[in-house]
FIKOLZA-1660 file (N, C-alpha, C; in steps of 0.1 Angstrom, whole numbers, plus 5000, padded with zeros to 4 digits):
% residues 217
   i   px   py   pz ch aa at
   1 6944 2401 8134  A  M  N
   1 6938 2401 8121  A  M CA
   1 6936 2387 8116  A  M  C
   2 6926 2385 8108  A  G  N
   2 6924 2371 8103  A  G CA
   2 6935 2367 8093  A  G  C
   3 6937 2354 8093  A  C  N
   3 6948 2349 8084  A  C CA
   3 6943 2348 8070  A  C  C
   4 6951 2351 8061  A  A  N
   4 6948 2350 8047  A  A CA
   4 6946 2336 8042  A  A  C
   5 6938 2334 8032  A  S  N
   5 6936 2320 8027  A  S CA
   5 6935 2321 8012  A  S  C
   6 6938 2310 8005  A  S  N
   6 6937 2309 7991  A  S CA
   6 6923 2307 7986  A  S  C
   7 6914 2303 7996  A  K  N
   7 6901 2300 7992  A  K CA
   7 6893 2312 7989  A  K  C
   8 6885 2312 7978  A  K  N
   8 6877 2323 7974  A  K CA
   8 6862 2319 7974  A  K  C
   9 6854 2328 7979  A  A  N
   9 6840 2324 7979  A  A CA
   9 6832 2336 7973  A  A  C
  10 6822 2333 7965  A  R  N
  10 6814 2343 7959  A  R CA
  10 6804 2348 7970  A  R  C
  11 6806 2361 7974  A  V  N
  11 6798 2367 7984  A  V CA
  11 6791 2379 7978  A  V  C
  12 6778 2378 7976  A  K  N
  12 6771 2389 7969  A  K CA
  12 6765 2398 7980  A  K  C
  13 6766 2411 7979  A  A  N
  13 6760 2420 7988  A  A CA
  13 6746 2423 7985  A  A  C
  14 6740 2416 7975  A  G  N
  14 6726 2419 7972  A  G CA
  14 6725 2416 7957  A  G  C
  15 6713 2414 7952  A  P  N
  15 6711 2410 7938  A  P CA
  15 6715 2422 7929  A  P  C
  16 6714 2434 7933  A  S  N
  16 6718 2445 7925  A  S CA
  16 6732 2449 7925  A  S  C
  17 6739 2444 7936  A  A  N
  17 6753 2447 7937  A  A CA
  17 6762 2439 7928  A  A  C
  18 6759 2426 7926  A  N  N
  18 6766 2418 7917  A  N CA
  18 6781 2419 7919  A  N  C
  19 6785 2418 7931  A  L  N
  19 6799 2418 7935  A  L CA
  19 6805 2405 7939  A  L  C
  20 6818 2403 7936  A  E  N
  20 6824 2391 7941  A  E CA
  20 6835 2395 7951  A  E  C
  21 6833 2392 7964  A  L  N
  21 6842 2396 7975  A  L CA
  21 6849 2384 7980  A  L  C
  22 6862 2386 7982  A  N  N
  22 6870 2376 7987  A  N CA
  22 6870 2376 8002  A  N  C
  23 6866 2366 8009  A  P  N
  23 6866 2366 8024  A  P CA
  23 6879 2369 8030  A  P  C
  24 6890 2365 8023  A  A  N
  24 6904 2368 8028  A  A CA
  24 6907 2383 8028  A  A  C
  25 6901 2390 8019  A  I  N
  25 6904 2404 8018  A  I CA
  25 6896 2411 8030  A  I  C
  26 6884 2407 8032  A  L  N
  26 6876 2413 8043  A  L CA
  26 6883 2409 8057  A  L  C
  27 6888 2397 8057  A  A  N
  27 6894 2393 8070  A  A CA
  27 6907 2401 8073  A  A  C
  28 6914 2404 8062  A  S  N
  28 6927 2411 8063  A  S CA
  28 6925 2426 8069  A  S  C
  29 6912 2431 8067  A  K  N
  29 6909 2444 8071  A  K CA
  29 6902 2445 8085  A  K  C
  30 6899 2433 8091  A  T  N
  30 6891 2433 8103  A  T CA
  30 6898 2423 8113  A  T  C
  31 6893 2422 8125  A  P  N
  31 6898 2412 8134  A  P CA
  31 6893 2398 8131  A  P  C
  32 6884 2396 8121  A  F  N
  32 6878 2383 8118  A  F CA
  32 6887 2374 8110  A  F  C
  33 6886 2361 8112  A  S  N
  33 6893 2352 8104  A  S CA
  33 6885 2349 8091  A  S  C
  34 6891 2343 8081  A  V  N
  34 6884 2339 8069  A  V CA
  34 6871 2331 8072  A  V  C
  35 6872 2321 8081  A  S  N
  35 6861 2312 8084  A  S CA
  35 6850 2320 8091  A  S  C
  36 6854 2330 8099  A  E  N
  36 6844 2338 8106  A  E CA
  36 6837 2348 8096  A  E  C
  37 6844 2353 8086  A  V  N
  37 6837 2361 8076  A  V CA
  37 6827 2352 8069  A  V  C
  38 6831 2340 8066  A  E  N
  38 6821 2331 8059  A  E CA
  38 6809 2328 8068  A  E  C
  39 6811 2327 8081  A  S  N
  39 6800 2325 8091  A  S CA
  39 6791 2337 8091  A  S  C
  40 6798 2349 8091  A  L  N
  40 6790 2361 8091  A  L CA
  40 6782 2363 8078  A  L  C
  41 6787 2357 8067  A  Y  N
  41 6779 2358 8055  A  Y CA
  41 6766 2349 8056  A  Y  C
  42 6768 2337 8063  A  E  N
  42 6756 2329 8065  A  E CA
  42 6746 2336 8074  A  E  C
  43 6751 2343 8084  A  L  N
  43 6742 2351 8092  A  L CA
  43 6735 2363 8084  A  L  C
  44 6743 2369 8076  A  Y  N
  44 6738 2380 8068  A  Y CA
  44 6727 2375 8059  A  Y  C
  45 6728 2363 8053  A  K  N
  45 6718 2358 8044  A  K CA
  45 6705 2355 8052  A  K  C
  46 6706 2350 8064  A  K  N
  46 6694 2348 8072  A  K CA
  46 6687 2361 8076  A  K  C
  47 6695 2371 8080  A  L  N
  47 6689 2384 8084  A  L CA
  47 6683 2391 8072  A  L  C
  48 6689 2390 8060  A  S  N
  48 6685 2397 8048  A  S CA
  48 6673 2392 8042  A  S  C
  49 6668 2380 8047  A  S  N
  49 6656 2374 8041  A  S CA
  49 6645 2373 8052  A  S  C
  50 6647 2379 8064  A  S  N
  50 6638 2377 8075  A  S CA
  50 6625 2385 8073  A  S  C
  51 6625 2396 8065  A  V  N
  51 6613 2404 8062  A  V CA
  51 6612 2406 8047  A  V  C
  52 6622 2412 8041  A  V  N
  52 6622 2414 8026  A  V CA
  52 6631 2405 8020  A  V  C
  53 6627 2397 8010  A  Q  N
  53 6635 2387 8003  A  Q CA
  53 6643 2394 7992  A  Q  C
  54 6653 2402 7995  A  D  N
  54 6661 2408 7985  A  D CA
  54 6676 2407 7987  A  D  C
  55 6680 2400 7997  A  G  N
  55 6694 2398 7999  A  G CA
  55 6701 2410 8005  A  G  C
  56 6694 2419 8010  A  L  N
  56 6699 2431 8017  A  L CA
  56 6693 2433 8031  A  L  C
  57 6700 2438 8040  A  I  N
  57 6694 2440 8054  A  I CA
  57 6688 2453 8054  A  I  C
  58 6675 2454 8056  A  H  N
  58 6668 2466 8058  A  H CA
  58 6666 2469 8073  A  H  C
  59 6662 2481 8076  A  K  N
  59 6661 2486 8090  A  K CA
  59 6653 2477 8098  A  K  C
  60 6641 2473 8093  A  E  N
  60 6632 2464 8101  A  E CA
  60 6638 2451 8103  A  E  C
  61 6646 2446 8094  A  E  N
  61 6652 2433 8096  A  E CA
  61 6663 2433 8107  A  E  C
  62 6671 2443 8108  A  L  N
  62 6681 2445 8118  A  L CA
  62 6674 2447 8131  A  L  C
  63 6663 2454 8131  A  Q  N
  63 6655 2457 8144  A  Q CA
  63 6649 2444 8149  A  Q  C
  64 6644 2436 8140  A  L  N
  64 6638 2423 8144  A  L CA
  64 6648 2414 8150  A  L  C
  65 6661 2414 8144  A  A  N
  65 6671 2406 8150  A  A CA
  65 6676 2411 8164  A  A  C
  66 6676 2424 8166  A  L  N
  66 6681 2429 8179  A  L CA
  66 6671 2429 8189  A  L  C
  67 6658 2432 8185  A  F  N
  67 6648 2435 8196  A  F CA
  67 6636 2424 8195  A  F  C
  68 6637 2415 8185  A  Q  N
  68 6626 2405 8183  A  Q CA
  68 6613 2413 8180  A  Q  C
  69 6615 2425 8175  A  S  N
  69 6603 2433 8171  A  S CA
  69 6608 2443 8160  A  S  C
  70 6599 2444 8150  A  S  N
  70 6603 2454 8139  A  S CA
  70 6596 2467 8141  A  S  C
  71 6589 2469 8152  A  S  N
  71 6582 2482 8154  A  S CA
  71 6587 2490 8165  A  S  C
  72 6596 2485 8174  A  K  N
  72 6600 2492 8185  A  K CA
  72 6609 2504 8181  A  K  C
  73 6605 2516 8186  A  Q  N
  73 6613 2528 8182  A  Q CA
  73 6623 2531 8193  A  Q  C
  74 6635 2534 8188  A  N  N
  74 6647 2536 8197  A  N CA
  74 6657 2544 8190  A  N  C
  75 6661 2556 8195  A  L  N
  75 6671 2564 8189  A  L CA
  75 6684 2557 8188  A  L  C
  76 6688 2550 8199  A  F  N
  76 6701 2543 8199  A  F CA
  76 6701 2533 8187  A  F  C
  77 6690 2526 8185  A  F  N
  77 6690 2517 8173  A  F CA
  77 6691 2524 8160  A  F  C
  78 6684 2536 8159  A  D  N
  78 6685 2544 8147  A  D CA
  78 6699 2548 8144  A  D  C
  79 6707 2551 8154  A  R  N
  79 6721 2555 8152  A  R CA
  79 6729 2544 8149  A  R  C
  80 6726 2532 8154  A  I  N
  80 6734 2520 8151  A  I CA
  80 6732 2516 8136  A  I  C
  81 6719 2517 8132  A  F  N
  81 6717 2514 8118  A  F CA
  81 6724 2524 8109  A  F  C
  82 6724 2537 8113  A  D  N
  82 6731 2547 8105  A  D CA
  82 6746 2544 8104  A  D  C
  83 6751 2538 8115  A  L  N
  83 6765 2535 8115  A  L CA
  83 6768 2523 8105  A  L  C
  84 6759 2514 8105  A  F  N
  84 6760 2502 8096  A  F CA
  84 6759 2507 8081  A  F  C
  85 6749 2516 8079  A  D  N
  85 6746 2520 8065  A  D CA
  85 6756 2531 8060  A  D  C
  86 6768 2526 8057  A  V  N
  86 6779 2535 8053  A  V CA
  86 6775 2543 8040  A  V  C
  87 6769 2536 8031  A  N  N
  87 6765 2542 8018  A  N CA
  87 6753 2551 8019  A  N  C
  88 6746 2551 8030  A  K  N
  88 6734 2559 8032  A  K CA
  88 6723 2557 8021  A  K  C
  89 6721 2544 8018  A  N  N
  89 6711 2540 8009  A  N CA
  89 6700 2532 8015  A  N  C
  90 6699 2533 8029  A  E  N
  90 6688 2527 8036  A  E CA
  90 6687 2512 8036  A  E  C
  91 6698 2506 8033  A  H  N
  91 6700 2491 8035  A  H CA
  91 6715 2488 8038  A  H  C
  92 6717 2476 8043  A  I  N
  92 6731 2473 8047  A  I CA
  92 6736 2461 8038  A  I  C
  93 6746 2464 8031  A  E  N
  93 6753 2454 8022  A  E CA
  93 6763 2446 8031  A  E  C
  94 6767 2435 8025  A  F  N
  94 6775 2426 8033  A  F CA
  94 6788 2432 8038  A  F  C
  95 6795 2439 8030  A  E  N
  95 6808 2446 8033  A  E CA
  95 6806 2456 8045  A  E  C
  96 6795 2463 8044  A  E  N
  96 6791 2472 8055  A  E CA
  96 6789 2465 8068  A  E  C
  97 6782 2453 8067  A  F  N
  97 6778 2445 8078  A  F CA
  97 6791 2440 8085  A  F  C
  98 6801 2435 8078  A  V  N
  98 6813 2430 8083  A  V CA
  98 6821 2442 8089  A  V  C
  99 6822 2453 8082  A  H  N
  99 6830 2464 8087  A  H CA
  99 6824 2469 8100  A  H  C
 100 6811 2471 8102  A  T  N
 100 6806 2476 8114  A  T CA
 100 6807 2466 8125  A  T  C
 101 6805 2454 8123  A  L  N
 101 6807 2444 8134  A  L CA
 101 6822 2444 8138  A  L  C
 102 6831 2447 8129  A  S  N
 102 6845 2447 8133  A  S CA
 102 6848 2458 8142  A  S  C
 103 6840 2469 8141  A  V  N
 103 6842 2481 8151  A  V CA
 103 6837 2476 8165  A  V  C
 104 6827 2467 8165  A  L  N
 104 6822 2463 8178  A  L CA
 104 6829 2450 8184  A  L  C
 105 6840 2446 8177  A  H  N
 105 6848 2434 8181  A  H CA
 105 6856 2438 8193  A  H  C
 106 6857 2428 8203  A  P  N
 106 6865 2431 8215  A  P CA
 106 6879 2434 8212  A  P  C
 107 6885 2430 8201  A  K  N
 107 6899 2432 8198  A  K CA
 107 6902 2445 8191  A  K  C
 108 6891 2452 8187  A  T  N
 108 6893 2465 8180  A  T CA
 108 6898 2475 8190  A  T  C
 109 6908 2483 8187  A  P  N
 109 6914 2493 8196  A  P CA
 109 6904 2503 8201  A  P  C
 110 6905 2507 8213  A  D  N
 110 6896 2517 8219  A  D CA
 110 6895 2530 8211  A  D  C
 111 6907 2534 8205  A  E  N
 111 6907 2546 8197  A  E CA
 111 6897 2546 8185  A  E  C
 112 6895 2534 8179  A  V  N
 112 6885 2533 8169  A  V CA
 112 6871 2533 8174  A  V  C
 113 6869 2527 8185  A  K  N
 113 6855 2527 8192  A  K CA
 113 6852 2541 8196  A  K  C
 114 6861 2548 8201  A  I  N
 114 6859 2562 8206  A  I CA
 114 6854 2571 8194  A  I  C
 115 6860 2569 8183  A  T  N
 115 6857 2577 8171  A  T CA
 115 6842 2574 8166  A  T  C
 116 6839 2561 8166  A  Y  N
 116 6826 2557 8162  A  Y CA
 116 6815 2561 8173  A  Y  C
 117 6819 2560 8185  A  A  N
 117 6810 2565 8196  A  A CA
 117 6806 2579 8194  A  A  C
 118 6816 2587 8191  A  F  N
 118 6814 2601 8188  A  F CA
 118 6804 2603 8177  A  F  C
 119 6805 2595 8166  A  K  N
 119 6796 2596 8155  A  K CA
 119 6782 2593 8160  A  K  C
 120 6781 2583 8169  A  L  N
 120 6767 2579 8174  A  L CA
 120 6760 2591 8181  A  L  C
 121 6768 2598 8189  A  Y  N
 121 6763 2609 8197  A  Y CA
 121 6761 2622 8189  A  Y  C
 122 6768 2623 8178  A  D  N
 122 6767 2635 8169  A  D CA
 122 6755 2634 8160  A  D  C
 123 6744 2635 8166  A  L  N
 123 6731 2632 8159  A  L CA
 123 6729 2640 8146  A  L  C
 124 6733 2653 8146  A  R  N
 124 6731 2662 8135  A  R CA
 124 6743 2663 8126  A  R  C
 125 6753 2655 8128  A  H  N
 125 6765 2654 8119  A  H CA
 125 6771 2668 8118  A  H  C
 126 6773 2675 8129  A  T  N
 126 6779 2688 8129  A  T CA
 126 6794 2688 8132  A  T  C
 127 6798 2676 8137  A  G  N
 127 6812 2675 8142  A  G CA
 127 6814 2678 8156  A  G  C
 128 6802 2680 8163  A  Y  N
 128 6802 2683 8177  A  Y CA
 128 6791 2676 8184  A  Y  C
 129 6792 2673 8197  A  I  N
 129 6781 2668 8205  A  I CA
 129 6776 2679 8213  A  I  C
 130 6763 2683 8210  A  E  N
 130 6757 2694 8217  A  E CA
 130 6748 2689 8229  A  E  C
 131 6745 2697 8238  A  R  N
 131 6738 2693 8250  A  R CA
 131 6725 2685 8247  A  R  C
 132 6717 2690 8238  A  E  N
 132 6705 2683 8235  A  E CA
 132 6707 2670 8229  A  E  C
 133 6717 2668 8221  A  E  N
 133 6721 2655 8215  A  E CA
 133 6725 2646 8226  A  E  C
 134 6733 2650 8235  A  L  N
 134 6737 2642 8246  A  L CA
 134 6725 2637 8254  A  L  C
 135 6716 2646 8257  A  K  N
 135 6704 2643 8265  A  K CA
 135 6695 2632 8257  A  K  C
 136 6694 2634 8244  A  E  N
 136 6686 2624 8236  A  E CA
 136 6692 2611 8237  A  E  C
 137 6706 2610 8236  A  M  N
 137 6712 2597 8236  A  M CA
 137 6712 2591 8250  A  M  C
 138 6713 2599 8260  A  V  N
 138 6712 2593 8274  A  V CA
 138 6698 2587 8276  A  V  C
 139 6688 2594 8272  A  L  N
 139 6674 2589 8273  A  L CA
 139 6673 2576 8265  A  L  C
 140 6678 2576 8253  A  A  N
 140 6677 2564 8244  A  A CA
 140 6684 2552 8251  A  A  C
 141 6696 2554 8256  A  L  N
 141 6704 2543 8263  A  L CA
 141 6696 2538 8275  A  L  C
 142 6690 2547 8283  A  L  N
 142 6682 2543 8294  A  L CA
 142 6670 2535 8290  A  L  C
 143 6664 2539 8279  A  N  N
 143 6653 2532 8274  A  N CA
 143 6657 2518 8269  A  N  C
 144 6668 2517 8263  A  E  N
 144 6673 2504 8258  A  E CA
 144 6676 2495 8270  A  E  C
 145 6680 2501 8281  A  S  N
 145 6683 2493 8293  A  S CA
 145 6670 2491 8303  A  S  C
 146 6659 2496 8298  A  D  N
 146 6646 2496 8305  A  D CA
 146 6648 2503 8319  A  D  C
 147 6656 2514 8319  A  L  N
 147 6657 2522 8331  A  L CA
 147 6649 2535 8330  A  L  C
 148 6643 2539 8340  A  I  N
 148 6635 2551 8340  A  I CA
 148 6641 2560 8352  A  I  C
 149 6646 2572 8347  A  L  N
 149 6651 2581 8357  A  L CA
 149 6643 2594 8356  A  L  C
 150 6643 2602 8366  A  S  N
 150 6636 2614 8366  A  S CA
 150 6643 2624 8357  A  S  C
 151 6636 2635 8353  A  D  N
 151 6642 2645 8344  A  D CA
 151 6653 2652 8351  A  D  C
 152 6652 2653 8364  A  D  N
 152 6663 2660 8372  A  D CA
 152 6675 2652 8372  A  D  C
 153 6675 2639 8373  A  I  N
 153 6687 2630 8373  A  I CA
 153 6693 2630 8359  A  I  C
 154 6684 2630 8349  A  V  N
 154 6690 2630 8335  A  V CA
 154 6697 2643 8333  A  V  C
 155 6691 2654 8337  A  E  N
 155 6698 2667 8335  A  E CA
 155 6711 2668 8343  A  E  C
 156 6711 2661 8355  A  M  N
 156 6723 2661 8363  A  M CA
 156 6734 2653 8356  A  M  C
 157 6731 2642 8349  A  I  N
 157 6740 2634 8341  A  I CA
 157 6746 2642 8330  A  I  C
 158 6737 2650 8323  A  V  N
 158 6741 2658 8311  A  V CA
 158 6750 2669 8316  A  V  C
 159 6746 2676 8327  A  N  N
 159 6754 2687 8332  A  N CA
 159 6768 2683 8337  A  N  C
 160 6768 2671 8344  A  K  N
 160 6781 2666 8348  A  K CA
 160 6790 2663 8337  A  K  C
 161 6784 2657 8326  A  T  N
 161 6793 2653 8315  A  T CA
 161 6799 2666 8308  A  T  C
 162 6791 2676 8307  A  F  N
 162 6796 2688 8301  A  F CA
 162 6806 2695 8309  A  F  C
 163 6804 2695 8322  A  V  N
 163 6814 2701 8331  A  V CA
 163 6827 2694 8329  A  V  C
 164 6827 2681 8328  A  E  N
 164 6840 2673 8327  A  E CA
 164 6845 2673 8313  A  E  C
 165 6837 2673 8303  A  A  N
 165 6842 2671 8289  A  A CA
 165 6843 2684 8281  A  A  C
 166 6836 2694 8284  A  D  N
 166 6836 2706 8276  A  D CA
 166 6847 2715 8280  A  D  C
 167 6860 2711 8277  A  G  N
 167 6871 2719 8281  A  G CA
 167 6872 2733 8277  A  G  C
 168 6867 2735 8265  A  K  N
 168 6867 2749 8259  A  K CA
 168 6855 2757 8264  A  K  C
 169 6846 2751 8271  A  A  N
 169 6834 2758 8277  A  A CA
 169 6826 2766 8266  A  A  C
 170 6825 2759 8255  A  D  N
 170 6817 2765 8244  A  D CA
 170 6804 2758 8242  A  D  C
 171 6799 2751 8252  A  C  N
 171 6786 2744 8252  A  C CA
 171 6785 2733 8241  A  C  C
 172 6796 2728 8237  A  R  N
 172 6796 2716 8228  A  R CA
 172 6809 2709 8230  A  R  C
 173 6809 2696 8226  A  I  N
 173 6820 2687 8228  A  I CA
 173 6826 2683 8215  A  I  C
 174 6838 2687 8212  A  D  N
 174 6844 2683 8199  A  D CA
 174 6851 2669 8201  A  D  C
 175 6856 2664 8190  A  E  N
 175 6861 2650 8190  A  E CA
 175 6873 2648 8199  A  E  C
 176 6882 2658 8200  A  E  N
 176 6893 2657 8209  A  E CA
 176 6889 2657 8223  A  E  C
 177 6880 2666 8227  A  E  N
 177 6874 2667 8240  A  E CA
 177 6868 2653 8244  A  E  C
 178 6861 2648 8234  A  W  N
 178 6854 2635 8236  A  W CA
 178 6864 2624 8239  A  W  C
 179 6875 2624 8231  A  K  N
 179 6885 2613 8233  A  K CA
 179 6891 2614 8247  A  K  C
 180 6894 2626 8252  A  E  N
 180 6900 2628 8265  A  E CA
 180 6890 2624 8276  A  E  C
 181 6877 2627 8274  A  Y  N
 181 6867 2624 8284  A  Y CA
 181 6865 2609 8284  A  Y  C
 182 6864 2602 8273  A  V  N
 182 6862 2587 8273  A  V CA
 182 6874 2580 8278  A  V  C
 183 6886 2585 8276  A  A  N
 183 6898 2579 8282  A  A CA
 183 6897 2579 8297  A  A  C
 184 6891 2589 8303  A  K  N
 184 6889 2589 8317  A  K CA
 184 6877 2582 8322  A  K  C
 185 6868 2579 8313  A  N  N
 185 6855 2572 8316  A  N CA
 185 6853 2560 8306  A  N  C
 186 6862 2550 8306  A  P  N
 186 6861 2539 8296  A  P CA
 186 6848 2532 8296  A  P  C
 187 6840 2532 8307  A  S  N
 187 6827 2525 8307  A  S CA
 187 6818 2530 8296  A  S  C
 188 6820 2542 8291  A  L  N
 188 6812 2548 8280  A  L CA
 188 6813 2539 8267  A  L  C
 189 6823 2531 8267  A  L  N
 189 6825 2522 8255  A  L CA
 189 6818 2509 8256  A  L  C
 190 6812 2507 8267  A  K  N
 190 6805 2494 8270  A  K CA
 190 6796 2489 8258  A  K  C
 191 6788 2499 8253  A  N  N
 191 6779 2496 8242  A  N CA
 191 6785 2495 8229  A  N  C
 192 6799 2497 8228  A  M  N
 192 6806 2496 8216  A  M CA
 192 6813 2483 8214  A  M  C
 193 6810 2473 8223  A  T  N
 193 6817 2461 8222  A  T CA
 193 6807 2449 8224  A  T  C
 194 6807 2440 8215  A  L  N
 194 6799 2428 8216  A  L CA
 194 6808 2416 8219  A  L  C
 195 6808 2411 8231  A  P  N
 195 6818 2401 8235  A  P CA
 195 6817 2388 8227  A  P  C
 196 6805 2384 8223  A  Y  N
 196 6803 2372 8216  A  Y CA
 196 6809 2372 8202  A  Y  C
 197 6814 2383 8197  A  L  N
 197 6821 2383 8184  A  L CA
 197 6835 2376 8185  A  L  C
 198 6839 2374 8198  A  M  N
 198 6852 2366 8199  A  M CA
 198 6850 2352 8194  A  M  C
 199 6838 2346 8194  A  D  N
 199 6837 2333 8189  A  D CA
 199 6824 2332 8182  A  D  C
 200 6824 2336 8169  A  I  N
 200 6812 2337 8161  A  I CA
 200 6807 2323 8158  A  I  C
 201 6815 2313 8157  A  S  N
 201 6811 2299 8153  A  S CA
 201 6802 2294 8164  A  S  C
 202 6804 2298 8176  A  L  N
 202 6795 2293 8187  A  L CA
 202 6783 2302 8190  A  L  C
 203 6785 2315 8188  A  A  N
 203 6775 2325 8192  A  A CA
 203 6764 2326 8182  A  A  C
 204 6767 2326 8169  A  F  N
 204 6757 2330 8160  A  F CA
 204 6747 2320 8156  A  F  C
 205 6750 2306 8156  A  P  N
 205 6740 2297 8152  A  P CA
 205 6727 2299 8161  A  P  C
 206 6728 2300 8174  A  S  N
 206 6716 2302 8182  A  S CA
 206 6710 2316 8179  A  S  C
 207 6718 2326 8176  A  F  N
 207 6713 2339 8173  A  F CA
 207 6704 2338 8160  A  F  C
 208 6709 2331 8150  A  V  N
 208 6702 2330 8138  A  V CA
 208 6689 2322 8140  A  V  C
 209 6690 2311 8148  A  L  N
 209 6678 2303 8150  A  L CA
 209 6668 2311 8157  A  L  C
 210 6672 2319 8167  A  N  N
 210 6662 2328 8174  A  N CA
 210 6655 2338 8165  A  N  C
 211 6663 2343 8155  A  T  N
 211 6657 2352 8146  A  T CA
 211 6647 2345 8137  A  T  C
 212 6650 2333 8132  A  Q  N
 212 6641 2326 8124  A  Q CA
 212 6628 2322 8132  A  Q  C
 213 6630 2318 8144  A  A  N
 213 6618 2314 8152  A  A CA
 213 6609 2326 8154  A  A  C
 214 6615 2337 8157  A  T  N
 214 6607 2349 8159  A  T CA
 214 6599 2353 8146  A  T  C
 215 6606 2351 8135  A  R  N
 215 6599 2355 8122  A  R CA
 215 6587 2346 8120  A  R  C
 216 6588 2333 8124  A  H  N
 216 6577 2324 8120  A  H CA
 216 6565 2324 8131  A  H  C
 217 6568 2331 8142  A  N  N
 217 6557 2331 8153  A  N CA
 217 6547 2341 8149  A  N  C
% end
């Protein structure tokens, strides 16, 4: 956990939010230090003005940062944005930004990552992962990795997953079944960790510059 500090900084989540957040409080709830939270705020300000100048991160702004394009369609990205947008108001405020990045931090326990991964795959928010949802996410992840597999191989992946994970044999995977399955297949959490979050001070300046350069091209 980040160390507490007596220093307070005014961190607004957007012009309409009018909030004063103490970086030490955010640090105490996440793996980030106070200085890292302050660095994240600088990143947040850059991203939140890359398309719409309103101090909030909109979907196209996050997409521009991740893909250097605001038009690329990807289900995996849609689910990531949904994960960020805790308040479901179609934009990301600073506290949401820090919270979600903390989930992707290498030091965050796997138990937390497993829970959030389940939410990513539960496309229809039913509390279960159904076969079609799993197939959609497999295709999205393959697309994100620029991999093209035949329909037969994709079906084989989905079938194998259900054979191994659907312990109740009810054609859906509940959260407990998911936890057991991921515990045996930890590679499924690969997309739930961003290694460069271990050293934000070194990683993000270039990330921010790349985002700015793309915007002005």
